[in-house]
C-alpha positions as CSV (number, residue, x, y, z in Angstrom):
1,M,8.4,-38.7,-17.0
2,A,11.3,-37.5,-19.3
3,I,13.5,-40.5,-18.1
4,V,10.9,-43.1,-19.1
5,I,10.5,-41.3,-22.8
6,V,14.4,-41.2,-23.6
7,V,14.6,-45.1,-22.3
8,L,11.8,-46.0,-24.6
9,I,13.7,-44.2,-27.7
10,P,15.3,-47.0,-29.7
11,R,18.7,-45.3,-30.9
12,A,19.1,-42.6,-28.2
13,G,21.6,-45.1,-26.8
14,L,20.5,-44.7,-23.3
15,T,19.6,-47.6,-20.8
16,I,18.9,-47.6,-17.2
17,S,18.9,-50.9,-15.9
18,E,19.7,-50.5,-12.3
19,P,16.6,-49.9,-9.9
20,M,18.8,-47.6,-7.9
21,A,19.7,-45.5,-11.0
22,W,15.9,-45.1,-11.4
23,F,16.0,-43.5,-8.3
24,L,19.2,-41.3,-8.6
25,T,18.7,-39.9,-11.9
26,P,15.5,-37.6,-10.5
27,V,17.5,-36.6,-7.6
28,I,20.6,-36.1,-9.1
29,V,18.2,-33.6,-11.9
30,W,16.6,-32.3,-8.7
31,I,19.7,-31.2,-6.9
32,V,21.3,-29.6,-9.9
33,T,18.0,-27.8,-10.8
34,A,17.8,-26.4,-7.1
35,L,21.6,-25.4,-7.0
36,A,21.2,-23.5,-10.7
37,T,17.8,-21.6,-9.2
38,W,19.6,-20.5,-6.0
39,L,22.9,-19.9,-7.6
40,L,22.4,-18.3,-10.7
41,P,19.6,-15.5,-10.5
42,P,22.0,-13.8,-7.8
43,L,24.7,-13.6,-10.3
44,F,22.4,-11.8,-13.2
45,I,21.2,-9.2,-10.5
46,K,24.7,-8.4,-9.3
47,K,25.6,-7.9,-13.2
48,K,22.3,-5.6,-13.5
49,V,22.9,-3.7,-10.9
50,A,26.5,-2.9,-11.9
51,E,25.5,-1.9,-15.0
52,R,22.8,0.4,-13.5
53,R,25.1,2.1,-11.0
54,A,28.0,2.7,-14.2
């Protein structure tokens, strides 16, 4: 839905004309979000544990 909104804003400067781009954009966003969800929490937890032990 966000892709449609961005494309409809006339001065945003973004155009998506290829059908494959409409498919790949949400997939790429999903992959990046999934990786961030899996990789970032352990980093923050590791910092908190180190702070509490110190």
